[in-house]
N, C-alpha and C positions, 0 to 999 in steps of 0.2 A: 523775119521769116517764120511762118507758122507751120506746124507739123500735124500730121494725121497719124493717130495711133490706133491699131487694130488689135483687139484682145479676144481670143477664143476662150470659151468656158467662163464667160464674164458675168454670169447671173448671180454668183455667190462666192464665198470663200476667197482664195487668193486672187481669182480673176476680178471680182468686184472690188476687192481691197486695192488692187492696182488701178482699176478704173477710177476709184475715188481719189487716190493720190494725184493722178494726172488731172482730174477734173477740178479739184479744189485748190491745186497748186497754182501759184502765180508764175507760170512758165509759158513757153511758146507753143504749147499744144492747143490747137484750135478745134480739132475734131476727134471724137472718140467713136470708133466703130466697135460695137459690142455684139459678139456672136455667141449664142447659146440656144438650147431648146427653150421653147416657150413654157413658162411656168408662173404660178402666182408669185413666187419669190422674185423672179426676174422682173415682173411688172412692178412689184412693190419697190424694188431697188431703183428701177427707172424713175418711178414717181418721186423718190427721195432726191434724186439728182435734179429732176425738173423743178422741184419746189424751191431749190436754192441754187442759183447759178451765178455766183459772184463775178465770174470773169466772162460770162456770156459765151460759153463754149457750146458747140453743137454735139449732141449725142445721137447717134444713129444705131438703133438696135436691128439686128438681123436674127430672126428666129430660125434656127437650123439645127438639125441633129447631125453632129459632126461625125457620127459613125457611118453616115450615108455619103460616100465619096462623090457620087453623082450630084448630090445637092450642093456640095462645095464647088464642083466644076460649074454648076449653073449659077451660083450666086456671085462668083468672082467677076464675071462681066458686068453685073449690076453695080457692084462696088466700084469698079473702075469707071463706069459711065457716070456714076453719081459723084464720086469723090476725086477722080483723076489720078490719085497717087496715094500710096501707103508708105509712110516714112519709117515707122516703127511697127514691126509685127511681133506680137507676143503669143506664142503657141502654148497655151496654158491648159486647155481642156484635158480632162483625165477621166478614166473609168477603170474599174476592176470589179471582179466577183471572186474573192479569194476562196480557194478550195485545194485540198491535196490532189496530187497528180491524177489518181485513179478516179476522182470525182469531178474533175473539171468538165463542165459542159462546153462542147466545142463552139456552140453559138456565143457563149460568154467569152471564150478565148478569142474568137474572131472580132467581137465588139471591142475588146480591150486593145487588140492590135490596131483596129480601125480607128478608134478615137485617139489613142496615144501615139501612134506612129504614122499611119496612112494620112490622117488629117493634117498634121503639120507639114508633111512632105507635099501633099496636094496643094495646100495654101501657098506654099513658097513656089512650087512649080507653076501653078496656074497664074499667079501674079507676075512671075518672070515672063511667062509666055505672052503676056499682054503688055510687055514693055515696062513693067514697074521695076525700078531699082531701089533697094532699101538702104536706108542709113544704118538700121540696126534690126537684127532678128534675135529674139530671145526665145530659146526652146526650154520649156520647163520639164526636166527629167526628175530624178529622185535618187536618193542614196541607195534605194533598193535596186537601182540599175548598176550601181558600183559593186555591191555585194548582194548576191541573191538571198532571198528570205524564204524559209520553209513556209509553204502554203500560199506563196505569192508568185507562183511560177509565171503566169501570163503577164502580170504587172511588171515583175522584175525584168523579164525578157524584153518587154516593149520599151522600158525606160533605158535598158542597156543599149538597145538599137537607136534610141533618140540621141544618146551621148555620142555614139559612133557617127550617126548621120550628121550631127552638128559639126563634128571635126571636118568631115568632107565639105559641107556647106561653107565652112570658114575658109577653107583653101580655095574652093572654086569661085566664091563670090568676092574674094578680096580684090580682084581686078576691077570690080565696080565700085570700090570704096565702101563695101558693105561689111560691117562688123557682125559676127555671129558669136553669140555667147550662149552656152548651155548652163543652166542652173540646176543643181540637184539639191532640193530641200530635204532636210531630215524630218523628223517627226513634227508635224504641223497640225493645228487644231482645225481640221476641215471635215466635211461630211465624208470625203473619201477616206480620210484617216480613221474615222469612226467605223467605217466598213472593214478596214483592215485590222483595227485593234479596238473592238467594241468595249472592252473593260478598262480602257485607259482613261485617266482623269485629264480632260483637255486643258485644264487650267495650269497643268504642270509642264506643258510643252510649248514650243514656238507657236506664235499666232500668225494668221494670214497677213496682218499688217507689217510684220517683220520682213517677210519675203517681199512684199510690195515695196518697202522702202529700199531694198537692195536693187530691185528692178528700176525704180525711179532714179537711183544713183547711176545705174548703167546707161540710162537714156540721157543723162546730163552731160555737161562738158567734162566732168571728172571721170565719167565712165570710160572714155576712150583710153585712159591710162590703165585700165584693168585688162590684162592680157592673160586670159584663161580659157582653155578649151572646155573645162567643166568646173564650174564654181560651186563648191559645196557650201550650203547655207544651213546652219543648224545651231541649236542652243547648246 
């Protein structure tokens, strides 16, 4: 049986690291649906996958700004028409613009909530509404959603909401045989982390590949033995 995996925020960082593990692994994943904004980096990484495809897997990119909820609503019917089913959904896309409370731009606040919370909710809801039942949903939150961080109000609030949302999804979707796991990575060397902590040495912290390896495990046969509403992943 072959599986289709959909990853949001797949152009770089943890998202592309996950895509690479599923793509280059000798597993039952036959299709990878990669969603992110169009960018030179995304095209470069897609070219890398196309240049070496040892297991003849299909990669389908969808260029979309996940802050635009209407665009998600529009793209889901296209995904279902083309691919028929999404077995594993990984809601990974993230955004933030850190600032102290009195300096937060409300547009940035809205975009943070839009990408980090509305987008994963909308992906799940729209796919369910079109008859899709998932094997696994992985929502990527953050340890900043467990313990709020000064200067990170919008980001921390959005990730705390993702943790709570995942708990409800886990309860509601169990009847369909769907596993829902929320992962809260700690410090990880991504562009988003550089925005949050620009003076930090990225070589001293967890790398995207480490988080990707955990997600790969969750999507494997072993993953069904992991019973956690919020799995903290950190160095």
